[in-house]
Steps between C-alpha positions, in 0.01 A plus 500: 500500500538695177469293185668599178404332174761320294488574130639257243624701205584366152729733307540472122848464349680835485221683687573772756298721730544873506684656793265510801469453877228371731492785752524376859484132401803272510514240222648150494539324166574128470613370160320174414613456138727684260743782564409848614693825509422771753608861487451745784600845620397852403652450153475117500878502544513170693441162337492133591390176339308223674408146401277220628502482880629856550323761714521875433404753769391849392462750787210745519521811279788360291464568128558175311440310177443128438624347174486155345871448424423250220383584149381141454355361825233637734580579862266405783527657844296525818446847644408587860459855633470624856187668625 
């Protein structure tokens, strides 16, 4: 059995990551609190919003960006990666 750690991430209001990918690892994000926005694609041309209870799957090698969609409230999500 391969175990993958789960990371609980607290994201400040209005914060965003830079565009990045996790190489061969797939990523699953689960929104616990707040509202998140995700952009993905070579030019971050795709976008979706997710709220509490939503899962987001990011395939391996996909360039993406995570954003707290609120300027007032933090967002909390759980992150699990393959491998």
